[in-house]
PABA-775119 format. One line per 5 residues: number of its first residue (from 0); their letters; for each residue x, y, z negated of N, C-alpha, C. Coordinates in steps of 0.1 Angstrom, whole numbers, plus 2048, in hexadecimal, padded with zeros to 3 digits. Atoms other than C-alpha are relative to their C-alpha. Last residue first. Layout:
<sites>
NUM) a) X/Y/Z/X/Y/Z/X/Y/Z | ...
</sites>
This chain:
<sites>
272) grgle) 7F9/808/80A/8CB/7DE/827/809/808/7F8 | 7F3/804/7FB/8C2/7F0/847/808/7F7/7F6 | 801/809/7F4/89D/7EF/83F/80E/7FC/805 | 803/80D/805/8A4/7FD/81C/7FF/7F6/80C | 7F4/806/807/8B6/81A/82B/7FD/7F2/7FC
267) esrrr) 7F7/804/7F6/898/822/842/80D/7F9/7FB | 806/80B/7F9/881/822/825/808/7FB/80B | 7FE/80B/809/899/839/812/7FA/7F3/806 | 7F2/804/7FE/899/851/830/803/7F4/7F7 | 7FF/807/7F3/873/851/830/80E/7FC/802
262) aaeva) 806/80E/801/872/858/80A/802/7F9/80D | 7F8/808/808/88A/876/80E/7FB/7F1/7FF | 7F4/803/7F8/876/884/82B/80A/7F7/7F8 | 804/80B/7F6/856/881/817/80C/7FC/808 | 803/80D/807/866/894/7FA/7FD/7F5/809
257) rdllp) 7F4/806/805/875/8AF/80F/7FE/7F3/7FA | 7F8/803/7F4/855/8B6/822/80D/7F9/7FC | 805/80E/7FC/842/8B4/801/808/7FC/80D | 7FC/80A/80A/857/8D1/7F4/7FC/7F2/804 | 7F2/803/7FE/853/8E5/814/805/7F5/7F6
252) gfgda) 7FE/806/7F3/82D/8E2/811/80F/7FC/802 | 804/80E/800/82A/8E8/7EB/804/7F9/80E | 80B/806/807/83C/909/7EA/7FE/7F1/802 | 7FA/80B/809/85E/917/7F4/7F6/7F9/7F8 | 7F4/806/7F9/851/92C/811/807/7F5/7F9
247) gmlve) 7F5/7F7/7FC/830/932/800/80B/7F8/806 | 7FF/800/7F2/811/91B/800/80B/80A/805 | 7FF/80E/7FB/813/912/7DB/802/7FF/80F | 7F3/806/805/81C/936/7D0/801/7F2/807 | 7F5/7F8/7FB/802/948/7E5/80D/7FA/7FC
242) laaat) 7FC/805/7F3/7EB/92B/7DC/80B/808/807 | 7F8/80C/801/7EB/935/7B8/805/7FB/80D | 7F3/7FD/806/7E0/958/7BF/809/7F4/7FE | 7F8/7FA/7F5/7C5/94C/7D7/80E/804/7FA | 7FB/80B/7F7/7B8/934/7BC/809/806/80B
237) tgkps) 7F6/808/807/7B5/951/7A3/806/7F5/809 | 804/806/80D/7A2/968/7BA/80C/7F8/7FA | 7FA/7F9/80B/7AD/980/7D5/7FD/7FB/7F3 | 7F6/7F6/7FC/795/971/7EE/805/807/7F3 | 806/7F3/7FE/784/953/7DE/80A/80A/803
232) tvner) 7F8/7F4/801/794/931/7E3/7F8/80D/803 | 7FC/7FE/80E/782/911/7DB/805/80E/7FE | 80D/7FF/808/770/90F/7FC/802/803/7F2 | 806/7F3/7FE/791/917/80D/7F3/802/7F8 | 7F8/7F6/807/7A0/8F8/7FF/7FB/80E/801
227) ltspp) 803/802/80E/783/8E3/80B/808/809/7F7 | 80D/7FA/803/788/8F2/82D/7FC/7FF/7F1 | 7FE/7F2/800/7AD/8EA/82D/7F3/807/7FE | 7FB/7FB/80D/7A5/8C7/823/802/80F/7FF | 7F2/7FF/802/791/8C3/843/804/804/7F2
222) idpea) 7FC/7F3/803/76C/8BA/83F/80F/800/7FE | 800/7F8/7F4/762/89A/851/804/80F/7FE | 7F5/804/7F7/76B/883/835/802/809/80C | 801/7F7/7F4/755/896/81C/80B/7FD/80A | 80E/7FE/7FD/74F/87D/800/7FD/809/80C
217) ellya) 807/80C/7FB/772/870/801/7F2/802/804 | 7FA/804/7F4/783/892/7FF/7F9/7F3/806 | 805/7F7/7F6/76A/89C/7E4/806/7FD/80E | 80D/804/7FC/773/87D/7D1/7F9/809/80A | 800/80C/7F7/797/885/7D3/7F2/7FB/804
212) agvit) 7FC/7FC/7F2/791/8A8/7C6/801/7F4/809 | 80B/7F9/7FA/77E/89A/7A8/803/804/80E | 80A/80A/7FE/79A/881/79F/7F4/806/808 | 7FC/808/7F4/7B4/89C/7A3/7F6/7F6/804 | 800/7F8/7F5/7A1/8B4/78C/804/7F9/80D
207) qrall) 80E/800/7FB/799/898/774/7FF/80A/80C | 804/80D/7FB/7BE/891/76E/7F2/801/808 | 7F8/803/7F4/7C8/8B5/76A/7FC/7F3/807 | 803/7F6/7F5/7AC/8BF/753/807/7FC/80D | 80D/803/7FC/7B1/8A0/73D/7FC/809/80C
202) maqea) 7FF/80D/7F8/7D6/8A5/73C/7F2/7FC/805 | 7FA/7FD/7F3/7D1/8C9/731/801/7F4/809 | 80A/7FA/7F7/7B8/8BE/717/806/804/80D | 80A/80A/7FD/7D1/8A6/707/7F6/806/80A | 7FB/80A/7F7/7EF/8BE/709/7F5/7F6/805
197) plgqr) 7FB/80C/807/7DD/8DC/6F9/803/7F5/80A | 80A/80B/802/7DA/8F9/711/806/7F5/7F7 | 807/800/80D/7F1/917/70C/7F6/7F6/7FD | 809/7F4/801/7FD/920/72F/7F7/800/7F4 | 7F8/7F4/801/81B/909/72B/7F7/80D/800
192) vgaaa) 7FA/7FF/80E/803/8ED/723/808/80D/7FF | 80B/7FB/809/7F0/8F4/743/805/801/7F2 | 801/7F1/7FE/811/8F2/757/7F5/805/7F7 | 7F5/7F9/807/818/8D0/747/7FF/80F/802 | 803/800/80E/7F5/8C4/752/80B/807/7F8
187) laevl) 80B/7F7/803/7FB/8CF/775/7FD/801/7F2 | 7FB/7F2/7FF/81E/8BF/776/7F5/80A/7FD | 7F6/7FE/80B/812/89D/769/804/80F/800 | 808/7FF/80C/7F4/89E/781/809/803/7F4 | 807/7F3/800/80B/8A7/79E/7F7/801/7F3
182) nfvya) 7F6/7F6/805/822/88A/794/7F9/80E/800 | 7FF/801/80F/804/873/797/80A/80A/7FA | 80C/7FB/806/7FD/881/7BA/801/7FF/7F1 | 800/7F2/7FF/821/87C/7C5/7F4/806/7F9 | 7F7/7FB/80A/821/859/7B8/801/80F/800
177) pgsgs) 806/7FF/80D/802/852/7CC/809/805/7F5 | 809/7F4/803/815/85D/7EB/7F9/800/7F3 | 7FB/7FA/80C/830/842/7EB/7F7/80C/7FB | 7FB/80B/809/81E/82B/803/805/806/7F3 | 80A/807/808/809/847/811/805/7F5/7F7
172) vatva) 80C/7F8/802/822/860/81E/7F6/7F9/7F6 | 7FD/7F4/807/845/851/81B/7F4/809/7FD | 7FA/803/80D/83B/82E/823/802/80D/7F8 | 80C/804/808/826/83B/840/804/7FD/7F2 | 807/7F4/804/845/84D/84C/7F4/7FD/7F8
167) diake) 7F8/7F9/80A/859/82D/84B/7FA/80D/7FC | 802/806/80D/83C/81B/85C/809/806/7F5 | 80A/7F8/808/83C/834/879/7FF/7FA/7F2 | 7F9/7F5/807/85D/825/887/7F6/807/7F7 | 7FC/805/80D/848/805/88F/807/80B/7F8
162) ddfwa) 7F2/7FF/801/838/818/8AC/804/7FC/7F2 | 7F9/807/7F5/815/80F/8B6/80F/7FF/7FE | 7F6/7F8/7F9/804/818/895/806/7F7/80B | 7F7/808/7F7/7E5/80B/884/809/809/808 | 7FC/7F8/7F5/7D5/81D/866/80A/7F9/808
157) vqgaa) 7F4/804/7F9/7C2/807/84E/802/80A/80B | 800/7FD/7F2/7A8/810/833/80E/7FC/806 | 802/7F2/7FC/7A4/7FF/812/801/802/80F | 7FA/7F7/80A/7AF/7DF/800/7FE/80F/803 | 805/804/80D/799/7C6/813/805/809/7F5
152) qllda) 80C/7F8/803/7A1/7DA/832/7FA/7FC/7F3 | 7FC/7F3/804/7C4/7CA/832/7F4/809/7FC | 7F9/801/80D/7B8/7A6/833/803/80E/7FB | 809/805/80A/79E/7AD/84E/807/800/7F2 | 809/7F5/803/7B7/7C1/863/7F6/7FD/7F5
147) aiard) 7F9/7F6/808/7D1/7A6/861/7F7/80B/7FB | 7FE/806/80D/7B8/78C/86D/807/80A/7F7 | 80E/800/806/7AD/7A3/88A/801/7FA/7F2 | 802/7F2/805/7D2/7A9/892/7F3/801/7F9 | 7F7/7FE/80B/7D8/783/894/7FD/80E/7FA
142) saevg) 806/807/80C/7BA/77E/8AA/808/802/7F4 | 80C/7F9/805/7C6/798/8C2/7FA/7FA/7F4 | 80C/801/7F7/7E8/788/8C4/7F4/807/7FA | 80D/800/806/808/792/8B2/7F5/800/80A | 806/80E/7FF/829/787/8C2/7F2/800/7FB
137) pgsva) 802/803/7F2/836/7AB/8C9/7F9/7F2/802 | 7F4/805/7F9/832/7B6/8A5/7FC/7FB/80E | 7FF/80E/7FC/813/7C9/89A/80D/7FE/807 | 7FB/800/7F2/814/7EA/886/802/7F1/803 | 7FC/80E/7FA/802/7F2/866/804/802/80E
132) gtvgk) 7FA/7FE/7F3/7FD/810/84E/804/7F2/805 | 7F5/808/7FC/7E7/807/830/804/804/80E | 7FF/7FE/7F2/7CF/81D/81C/80D/7F9/804 | 7F3/7FE/7FA/7C3/814/7FA/800/804/80E | 800/7F3/7FB/7A2/819/7E8/80D/803/807
127) giqap) 807/800/7F3/799/7F5/7E1/800/80E/807 | 80F/7FE/803/7A2/7F8/7BC/7F9/802/80E | 804/807/80C/7C5/7E9/7BE/7F1/802/7FC | 805/80D/7FC/7C9/7F6/7E1/7FB/7F8/7F4 | 80F/800/801/7CE/817/7D0/7F9/7F4/806
122) tnpmt) 806/806/80C/7F2/80B/7CE/7F1/802/7FE | 7FC/7F8/80C/7FC/811/7F2/7F8/7FB/7F4 | 80B/7FC/808/7FD/7FB/811/804/809/7F5 | 7FD/7F9/80D/81A/7FA/829/7F3/805/7FA | 80A/7F7/806/817/7E1/846/806/807/7F4
117) rvirq) 7F9/7F9/80B/82C/7CC/85E/7F6/80B/7FB | 806/7F3/802/817/7B4/872/807/806/7F4 | 7FD/7F8/80D/82C/796/87E/7F8/80D/801 | 80E/7FD/804/826/77A/897/800/807/7F3 | 803/7F3/7FC/849/77B/8A5/7F2/805/7FD
112) tglgq) 80C/7FE/7F9/856/75D/892/7FE/80E/804 | 801/807/7F3/876/74E/885/7F3/801/807 | 80B/80B/800/871/758/861/7FF/7F9/80D | 800/807/80D/891/76D/859/7F6/7F4/801 | 7F3/807/801/898/779/87D/7FF/7F6/7F4
107) aiaai) 800/80A/7F5/873/782/882/80D/7F8/7FF | 809/80A/805/873/794/860/800/7F5/80B | 7FA/807/80B/892/7A8/86A/7F7/7F4/7FB | 7F5/808/7FA/883/7B1/88C/807/7F8/7F4 | 806/80B/7F9/862/7BC/87C/80C/7F7/805
102) sigaa) 805/7FF/7F2/876/7D3/866/7FA/7F3/805 | 7FB/80B/7F9/879/7D3/840/7F9/7FF/80E | 7F3/7FE/7F9/876/7F6/831/805/7F4/808 | 7FC/7F3/7FC/85C/7EE/817/80D/800/807 | 7F3/7FD/805/850/7CA/816/805/80D/805
97) isvvl) 801/7F3/807/82B/7C9/81E/80D/804/7F9 | 7F6/7FB/809/82F/7AE/838/7FC/80D/7FA | 804/7F2/803/813/79B/84A/80A/804/7F5 | 7F8/7FA/80B/820/77B/85B/7FB/80F/7FE | 7FF/7F2/7FF/807/768/871/807/805/7F3
92) tetgv) 800/7F7/80C/80D/743/872/802/80F/804 | 80D/7F9/802/801/730/891/800/80A/7F4 | 803/7F8/7F4/823/725/89D/7F4/808/7FE | 802/808/7F4/82D/71A/87A/7FC/809/80B | 805/7F7/7F6/83E/72B/85C/7FE/7F8/80D
87) vprlq) 80F/802/800/842/711/841/7F9/809/80A | 804/80D/7FC/868/70C/847/7F0/7FE/801 | 7FF/803/7F2/86F/731/846/7FB/7F2/804 | 80D/801/7FA/861/737/823/801/7FB/80F | 808/80B/806/881/730/810/7F3/7FE/807
82) amvdg) 7F9/80C/7FE/897/745/827/7F8/7F4/7FA | 803/804/7F2/87D/760/827/807/7F3/803 | 80E/805/800/87F/762/801/7FD/7FB/80E | 800/80D/806/8A5/765/802/7F2/7FA/801 | 7F7/809/7F8/8A4/782/81B/7FF/7F2/7FA
77) iiqpk) 808/806/7F6/886/793/809/808/7F6/809 | 7FF/80E/801/89A/798/7E9/7F9/7F9/80C | 7F3/804/804/8A2/7BD/7EB/802/7F1/800 | 7F7/801/7F4/883/7C4/800/80E/7FB/7FC | 7F7/7F4/7FF/86D/7BC/7E2/80A/7FE/80B
72) valvl) 7F5/801/809/853/7A1/7E9/809/80C/802 | 803/7F5/809/830/7A3/7F8/80B/800/7F5 | 7F4/7FE/807/835/78E/817/7FE/80C/7F7 | 7FF/7F2/804/813/782/822/80C/801/7F7 | 7F5/7FF/80A/813/761/835/801/80F/7FD
67) vrpsv) 7FA/7F2/802/7F3/75B/849/80A/7FF/7F4 | 804/7F8/7F5/7E8/73A/858/805/80E/800 | 808/7F4/801/7FE/729/83F/7FB/805/80D | 7FF/7FB/7F2/809/705/841/7F7/80C/801 | 80C/7F7/7FC/811/6FC/81D/802/804/80F
62) geasp) 80C/808/7FE/828/6DF/814/7F4/807/805 | 7FD/80C/7FA/843/6F5/804/7F3/7F7/802 | 80A/803/7F6/835/717/7FC/802/7F2/807 | 7FB/7FF/7F2/849/71A/7DC/7F5/7FC/80A | 7F3/7FA/800/842/71F/7B7/806/801/80D
57) vlrag) 7F5/80A/7FE/81D/719/7BB/80D/807/800 | 7F4/7FA/804/7FD/72B/7B0/80B/7F6/800 | 7F5/808/803/7DD/720/7C2/80D/808/7FD | 7F5/800/7F6/7C0/738/7C0/80B/7F6/7FB | 7FF/80D/7FA/7A4/72D/7A8/80A/800/80C
52) tkvaf) 806/800/7F3/799/751/7A1/800/7F2/806 | 80D/7FA/7FE/79D/753/77C/7FA/7FE/80D | 80A/808/808/7BA/73B/778/7F2/805/802 | 801/80E/7FA/7CE/74A/795/7F5/7F8/7F9 | 807/7FF/7F4/7C8/76E/789/7FD/7F2/806
47) tithe) 80E/7FD/803/7D2/765/766/7F8/801/80C | 805/80C/805/7F3/755/773/7F1/802/7FC | 801/80A/7F4/7FB/773/788/7F9/7F3/7FB | 80B/7FB/7F8/7F3/78C/76B/7FE/7F6/80C | 80D/803/807/809/778/753/7F4/803/809
42) gpnpd) 803/7F9/80C/827/778/76A/7F2/7FD/7FB | 80C/7F8/800/830/75E/784/7FF/807/7F2 | 800/7FB/80E/854/752/786/7F4/809/7FE | 7F9/80A/808/856/73C/7A6/801/805/7F1 | 7F8/7F8/80A/83A/750/7B6/808/7F7/7F7
37) vlvln) 7F3/806/802/827/744/7D4/808/809/7F8 | 7F6/7F6/805/802/74C/7D2/80D/7F9/7FE | 7F4/806/807/7ED/736/7E9/809/80B/7FB | 7F6/7F7/804/7CA/742/7F4/80B/7F9/7F7 | 7F8/7FC/7F4/7B3/72C/808/80C/80A/7FC
32) spklg) 7F9/80C/7FC/7A5/71B/7E9/809/802/80C | 7F4/802/808/79C/73D/7DC/808/7F4/804 | 802/80B/80A/785/742/7FA/80D/7FE/7F8 | 7F6/80B/7FE/78A/764/80A/7FE/7F5/7F5 | 805/80C/7FB/769/777/807/80A/7F5/803
27) aaiwg) 806/7FF/7F2/770/79C/804/7FC/7F2/806 | 80C/7F8/801/774/79A/7DE/7F9/801/80E | 80A/809/807/78E/77E/7E2/7F2/807/800 | 803/80B/7F7/7A1/793/7FC/7F5/7F7/7FA | 808/7FB/7F5/7A0/7B2/7E6/7FB/7F5/80A
22) ralal) 80D/7FD/806/7AD/7A0/7C8/7F6/804/80B | 807/80C/802/7C9/792/7DE/7F2/802/7F9 | 805/805/7F3/7D3/7B4/7EA/7F8/7F3/7FE | 80A/7F6/7FC/7D6/7C1/7C6/7FA/7FC/80D | 80D/804/807/7E8/7A1/7BD/7F5/80A/803
17) gmkga) 804/80C/7FB/803/7A8/7D7/7F3/7FC/7FA | 806/7FE/7F3/806/7CC/7CD/7FA/7F3/806 | 80B/7F7/801/80B/7C5/7A8/7F9/802/80E | 7FE/7F5/809/821/7A6/7AD/7F3/809/800 | 80D/7FD/806/816/785/7BD/802/80B/7F5
12) galvv) 7FD/7F4/808/834/782/7D5/7F3/805/7FA | 7F2/801/806/82F/76A/7F2/803/80D/7F9 | 7FB/7F3/805/809/769/7F9/80D/7FE/7F9 | 7F5/802/80A/800/74B/80E/805/80E/7FD | 7F9/7F4/801/7DE/74D/820/80A/7FF/7F5
7) pgind) 7FC/7FB/80D/7D1/72B/82A/808/80E/801 | 7F8/807/80A/7BB/736/838/808/7F5/807 | 7F2/7FF/7FF/7A2/74D/848/807/7F7/7F5 | 7FB/809/7F5/77E/745/84E/80F/800/801 | 803/80D/804/771/754/82D/804/7F5/80A
2) lsm) 7F5/806/808/784/773/836/7FD/7F2/7FC | 803/7FF/80E/76A/77B/851/80C/7F9/7F9 | 7FA/80C/807/772/783/875/7FE/802/7F1
</sites>
């Protein structure tokens, strides 16, 4: 299925993530005339996007009959937003949600439909390098899932799950994960400064190290990260000395375990309101 045959696609919430997805859709062939941005208080970036692409920008979805409704609003306001959108949700409307922590059951209750795909993309979707976890609701047909896959793949790769509970873990791993990597860059640069490097050069070294390592992961998808790590590690060398710390009992692994668990719990809490 091609994006040029899908429409209308209504995007409720044209913030950073919503616009990132919209850019990917346009680039992948979605006709701007088939894209409707719903935002009662659009920011400058949203207005600029609509002007440049020709997408419709409206304060409400009244009068629109969406084939796909994408919920890209903050979970704290999604109840009010769904109440406004419910009248435009028809029997053929597929709902794709990227609202963190909001269950399929809650969306079904709010919009009066079972045709729901709950997803969690991440911010690299802004450059087409994202990854999205997705799960289908009970009312989703094969054609719906194909449409959702086409829309989500415009922003990167997609991992489908059978159990909705997995989405809270997806949120904790890949949804929040880019922030963990950015914090690693900050920490690595700060460690370099403490070892006597000038701040500017330390940040350059830290940033480009992460960028280069990421490219290696992408260039060698069949090589496990453990093998790539071992390729850098000479016996009794400098990297081995560092890894004794990072892979120790109180090292990187246990720390990430606690971080991911905290993020998963928060995702669950958001879903409960």
